[in-house]
N, C-alpha and C positions, 0 to 999 in steps of 0.2 A: 869262246864257245866251250861249253863243258864237253869233256871227253865222251860222256854218254850219248850226247847229241851227234857227235861225229861218228860213233859206232852205229848209231841207229839210222843216220841219213846217208852215210856213204856206202859205196860198194866196192869191195876189193876182193876179187876171186877169179877163177878160171872163167873163160868166156861163157860157157853154158850156164854156170852158176850166176854170173853177172846178168845175163839175160833174164833168168828166172827172178832175180831180186828186182830188176827194173819193172818186169811185168807185175810183180807184187805191189810195187809202189804205185803203178797205174791203177790197179784194182782197188787200192786203197784211196784213190782220189787224186793222185798227182797228175797233172796235165802235161807236164814236161820234165825232162831230166837234163843235166849238164854232163856231158862226157869229157873228162880231163885225164886222158891215158898218161901213165908214167912209164919210165923205162927208156932204154936206148932207141927204140923204134916206135914212136907214137902211131904211125900210119899202120904198121903190122898189127898193133894192139887193137885198133878200131876195126880193121878188116877181120881179125879173129872174132870179135864180137858180132859183127855182122853176119858171119857164116855159122854162128852158134845156132843150134836147133831152136825153133820158135816154140815156146811152150803153150801158146794160146791154142784154144780148140778150133 
């Protein structure tokens, strides 16, 4: 996969920025996303994302 695709299709950021990026992808037509957290504590990463402010109106 070309590096440009990886940069365009992946999300790697703080939880609030990740939520905004996911929301933008849904607005662009995505119907689902795959969450694959990295780091020493995947559950904490997912919990942080779930608690990030929702940017939807």
